[in-house]
N, CA, C and O of each residue as an XYZ file, in Angstrom:
368
protein
N      -2.682     14.016      8.633
C      -2.268     13.522      9.834
C      -3.160     12.621     10.622
O      -4.349     12.930     10.540
N      -2.909     11.673     11.300
C      -3.746     10.865     12.010
C      -3.323     10.811     13.453
O      -2.125     10.840     13.739
N      -4.204     10.737     14.320
C      -3.844     10.379     15.873
C      -4.884      9.429     16.427
O      -6.062      9.607     16.117
N      -4.566      8.523     17.154
C      -5.537      7.426     17.735
C      -5.588      7.726     19.112
O      -4.745      8.432     19.664
N      -6.701      7.131     19.772
C      -6.930      7.030     21.044
C      -7.922      5.913     21.141
O      -8.741      5.632     20.266
N      -7.745      5.208     22.470
C      -8.643      4.040     22.776
C      -8.864      4.195     24.317
O      -8.204      5.042     24.918
N      -9.724      3.446     24.949
C      -9.956      3.620     26.175
C      -9.839      1.896     26.892
O      -9.864      0.823     26.290
N      -9.734      2.118     28.085
C      -9.710      0.870     29.005
C     -10.630      1.014     29.968
O     -10.578      1.983     30.726
N     -11.729     -0.060     30.080
C     -12.743      0.046     30.977
C     -12.653     -1.176     31.951
O     -12.702     -2.323     31.507
N     -12.534     -0.941     33.143
C     -12.356     -2.032     34.181
C     -11.316     -3.245     33.581
O     -11.701     -4.399     33.395
N     -10.203     -2.865     33.365
C      -9.099     -3.635     32.765
C      -9.467     -4.468     31.658
O      -8.857     -5.524     31.488
N     -10.517     -4.076     30.781
C     -10.741     -4.454     29.437
C     -10.410     -3.342     28.424
O     -10.784     -2.172     28.510
N      -9.674     -3.868     27.477
C      -9.361     -2.992     26.376
C     -10.459     -2.919     25.471
O     -10.877     -3.932     24.911
N     -11.003     -1.678     25.270
C     -11.986     -1.447     24.310
C     -11.467     -1.297     22.778
O     -10.619     -0.442     22.525
N     -11.920     -2.033     21.885
C     -11.372     -2.153     20.503
C     -11.722     -0.999     19.581
O     -11.095     -0.752     18.551
N     -12.870     -0.243     20.066
C     -13.323      0.947     19.075
C     -12.236      1.979     19.487
O     -11.673      1.994     20.581
N     -12.018      2.848     18.446
C     -10.860      3.892     18.534
C     -11.469      5.028     18.067
O     -12.440      5.033     17.311
N     -10.720      6.318     18.660
C     -11.160      7.423     18.053
C      -9.858      8.121     17.121
O      -8.753      8.329     17.622
N     -10.119      8.364     16.019
C      -8.976      8.961     15.173
C      -9.287     10.523     14.972
O     -10.421     10.981     14.830
N      -8.170     11.221     14.983
C      -8.293     12.745     14.659
C      -7.736     12.660     13.453
O      -6.715     12.002     13.252
N      -8.471     13.434     12.387
C      -7.997     13.714     11.023
C      -8.213     15.244     10.527
O      -9.060     16.037     10.939
N      -7.314     15.431      9.626
C      -7.424     16.850      9.166
C      -6.760     16.783      7.766
O      -5.993     15.870      7.457
N      -7.104     17.823      6.920
C      -6.424     17.773      5.497
C      -6.324     19.271      5.189
O      -7.006     20.127      5.752
N      -5.426     19.500      4.259
C      -5.086     20.774      3.895
C      -6.121     21.726      3.302
O      -5.993     22.948      3.378
N      -7.234     21.071      2.661
C      -8.369     21.831      2.277
C      -9.467     22.138      3.449
O     -10.349     22.978      3.271
N      -9.358     21.479      4.521
C     -10.140     21.726      5.632
C      -9.204     21.475      6.860
O      -9.080     20.359      7.363
N      -8.526     22.642      7.327
C      -7.480     22.419      8.427
C      -7.922     22.096      9.766
O      -7.164     21.531     10.554
N      -9.225     22.455     10.100
C      -9.688     21.948     11.415
C      -9.517     20.470     11.630
O      -9.438     19.721     10.657
N      -9.460     20.038     12.806
C      -9.358     18.594     13.024
C     -10.824     18.086     13.345
O     -11.649     18.813     13.899
N     -11.066     16.888     12.986
C     -12.438     16.233     13.264
C     -12.081     14.864     13.774
O     -10.957     14.397     13.583
N     -12.921     14.286     14.351
C     -12.825     13.034     14.793
C     -13.511     11.833     14.207
O     -14.555     12.059     13.593
N     -13.095     10.604     14.298
C     -13.806      9.511     13.589
C     -13.748      8.372     14.483
O     -12.695      7.985     14.990
N     -14.919      7.816     14.683
C     -14.865      6.479     15.630
C     -14.816      5.303     14.763
O     -15.673      5.375     13.882
N     -14.171      4.349     14.720
C     -13.896      3.253     13.968
C     -13.983      1.800     14.919
O     -13.604      1.813     16.090
N     -14.449      0.731     14.359
C     -14.390     -0.478     15.236
C     -13.209     -1.133     14.945
O     -12.402     -0.589     14.191
N     -12.960     -2.330     15.476
C     -11.779     -3.285     15.408
C     -11.574     -3.360     13.976
O     -10.414     -3.222     13.589
N     -12.426     -3.542     13.173
C     -12.325     -3.851     11.719
C     -11.957     -2.950     10.767
O     -11.654     -3.149      9.591
N     -12.025     -1.744     11.511
C     -11.706     -0.497     10.671
C     -12.913      0.123      9.937
O     -12.753      1.027      9.117
N     -14.078     -0.362     10.236
C     -15.377      0.141      9.768
C     -15.521      1.567     10.466
O     -15.181      1.771     11.632
N     -16.066      2.532      9.618
C     -16.357      3.743     10.226
C     -17.745      3.652     11.099
O     -18.774      3.201     10.598
N     -17.686      4.060     12.270
C     -19.010      4.166     13.031
C     -19.641      5.329     13.074
O     -20.844      5.368     12.813
N     -18.958      6.435     13.399
C     -19.446      7.969     13.460
C     -18.186      8.767     13.297
O     -17.062      8.462     13.695
N     -18.644     10.072     12.503
C     -17.585     11.064     12.360
C     -18.056     12.380     12.736
O     -19.255     12.617     12.587
N     -17.282     13.279     13.205
C     -17.894     14.600     13.710
C     -18.034     15.444     12.486
O     -17.383     15.346     11.446
N     -19.103     16.392     12.808
C     -19.407     17.362     11.621
C     -18.616     18.652     12.117
O     -18.213     19.472     11.292
N     -18.447     18.781     13.193
C     -17.729     19.898     13.734
C     -16.230     19.819     13.600
O     -15.644     18.753     13.790
N     -15.560     21.000     13.254
C     -14.114     21.044     13.444
C     -13.599     21.479     14.702
O     -14.273     22.204     15.434
N     -12.250     21.022     15.061
C     -11.487     21.441     16.385
C     -10.305     21.893     16.013
O      -9.654     21.437     15.073
N      -9.912     22.992     16.879
C      -8.552     23.596     16.548
C      -7.219     22.892     16.934
O      -6.141     23.428     16.678
N      -7.310     21.650     17.570
C      -6.040     20.866     18.048
C      -6.566     19.510     17.865
O      -7.762     19.220     17.848
N      -5.611     18.727     17.735
C      -5.714     17.187     17.804
C      -6.400     16.828     19.114
O      -7.344     16.040     19.146
N      -5.899     17.430     20.202
C      -6.260     16.876     21.623
C      -7.730     17.227     21.858
O      -8.404     16.464     22.549
N      -8.272     18.325     21.334
C      -9.579     18.637     21.540
C     -10.408     17.918     20.561
O     -11.564     17.732     20.941
N     -10.087     17.439     19.317
C     -10.807     16.571     18.633
C     -11.002     15.103     19.239
O     -12.075     14.504     19.313
N      -9.742     14.641     19.660
C      -9.790     13.346     20.379
C     -10.574     13.398     21.576
O     -11.370     12.482     21.779
N     -10.459     14.394     22.450
C     -11.353     14.419     23.749
C     -12.790     14.399     23.389
O     -13.551     13.728     24.087
N     -13.249     15.072     22.361
C     -14.695     15.198     21.960
C     -15.116     13.886     21.233
O     -16.286     13.515     21.329
N     -14.232     13.185     20.525
C     -14.613     12.028     20.068
C     -14.483     10.958     21.061
O     -15.273     10.018     20.981
N     -13.493     10.968     22.096
C     -13.709      9.941     23.159
C     -14.948     10.124     23.957
O     -15.609      9.137     24.280
N     -15.316     11.364     24.306
C     -16.460     11.592     25.152
C     -17.884     10.971     24.427
O     -18.853     10.441     24.971
N     -17.644     11.223     23.120
C     -18.851     10.608     22.306
C     -18.928      9.040     22.185
O     -19.960      8.368     22.183
N     -17.611      8.585     22.082
C     -17.562      7.041     22.059
C     -18.210      6.433     23.419
O     -19.048      5.532     23.415
N     -17.674      7.090     24.637
C     -18.065      6.588     25.730
C     -19.634      6.872     25.978
O     -20.269      6.081     26.675
N     -20.161      7.822     25.499
C     -21.531      8.031     25.523
C     -22.377      7.035     24.787
O     -23.507      6.741     25.175
N     -21.828      6.530     23.742
C     -22.492      5.468     22.779
C     -22.797      4.278     23.475
O     -23.846      3.652     23.323
N     -21.850      3.958     24.261
C     -22.038      2.463     25.140
C     -22.133      1.422     24.214
O     -23.005      0.617     24.541
N     -21.525      1.134     23.134
C     -21.703      0.126     22.163
C     -20.533     -0.760     22.463
O     -19.447     -0.420     22.933
N     -20.980     -2.074     22.078
C     -19.915     -3.348     22.235
C     -19.519     -3.513     20.740
O     -20.355     -3.619     19.843
N     -18.036     -3.526     20.529
C     -17.776     -3.908     19.393
C     -17.464     -5.359     19.139
O     -16.585     -5.982     19.733
N     -18.202     -5.812     18.270
C     -18.178     -7.551     18.015
C     -17.515     -7.727     16.735
O     -17.583     -8.856     16.249
N     -16.909     -6.858     16.118
C     -16.239     -7.221     14.741
C     -15.021     -8.001     14.944
O     -14.577     -8.212     16.073
N     -14.460     -8.444     13.851
C     -13.223     -9.236     13.772
C     -12.353     -8.150     13.339
O     -12.734     -7.117     12.788
N     -11.037     -8.498     13.660
C      -9.907     -7.670     13.157
C      -9.555     -7.889     11.546
O      -9.422     -8.966     10.966
N      -9.449     -6.602     11.019
C      -9.337     -6.599      9.451
C      -7.841     -7.173      9.022
O      -7.536     -7.546      7.889
N      -6.971     -7.159     10.197
C      -5.548     -7.764      9.936
C      -5.656     -9.244     10.524
O      -6.401     -9.559     11.453
N      -4.826    -10.076      9.861
C      -4.449    -11.432     10.198
C      -3.683    -11.324     11.440
O      -2.910    -10.369     11.516
N      -3.762    -12.174     12.477
C      -3.187    -12.396     13.605
C      -1.699    -12.537     13.347
O      -1.464    -13.130     12.294
N      -0.682    -12.163     14.002
C       0.596    -12.486     13.923
C       1.008    -13.812     14.513
O       0.676    -14.249     15.615
N       1.774    -14.380     13.619
C       2.273    -15.804     14.086
C       3.712    -15.832     14.326
O       4.401    -14.913     13.885
N       4.182    -16.696     14.915
C       5.593    -16.906     15.345
C       5.940    -18.000     14.674
O       5.205    -18.958     14.916
N       6.840    -18.206     13.880
C       7.438    -19.088     13.111
C       8.380    -19.938     14.082
O       9.272    -19.366     14.708
N       8.161    -21.360     14.202
C       9.034    -22.406     14.725
C      10.360    -22.101     14.490
O      10.787    -21.824     13.370
N      11.067    -22.140     15.543
C      12.514    -22.179     15.628
C      13.113    -20.604     15.380
O      14.315    -20.371     15.251
N      12.096    -19.619     15.340
C      12.644    -18.168     15.340
C      13.164    -17.618     16.593
O      12.462    -17.592     17.604
N      14.225    -17.229     16.571
C      14.862    -16.635     17.722
C      14.875    -15.188     17.814
O      15.289    -14.628     18.829
N      14.383    -14.465     16.665
C      14.456    -13.008     16.810
C      15.738    -12.365     16.425
O      15.885    -11.144     16.363
N      16.775    -13.353     16.136
C      18.128    -12.876     15.703
C      18.280    -13.028     14.203
O      17.859    -14.008     13.589
N      18.866    -12.067     13.686
C      19.425    -12.206     12.319
C      20.489    -13.081     12.042
O      21.400    -13.081     12.869
N      20.595    -13.904     10.969
C      21.922    -14.699     10.788
C      22.933    -13.658     10.048
O      22.637    -12.782      9.235
N      24.099    -13.979     10.518
C      25.210    -13.173      9.806
C      25.983    -13.886      9.047
O      26.183    -15.061      9.357
N      26.522    -13.387      8.009
C      27.356    -14.097      6.945
C      28.555    -14.452      7.626
O      29.028    -13.715      8.491
N      29.139    -15.657      7.255
C      30.337    -15.922      7.731
C      31.426    -15.922      6.908
O      32.543    -16.171      7.361
């Protein structure tokens, strides 16, 4: 299971994010900090009993790092096709 958190600073969206992760072999939650391109920046060694506590600790760590994410998105930007109205055609 995965849970994401990011932060907003002075009306600017920060593209780094904290992800809470867990698996059946290691049931405690851990946090991971990744950049906009999906590259792993840092991961916790400690386990947390809840998603919320893992995300809170990871967010606190991310803020304390005070780094600027200059990566490019791993995903291609969405483009709108010309003439697309958002409605599906129906058979007549």
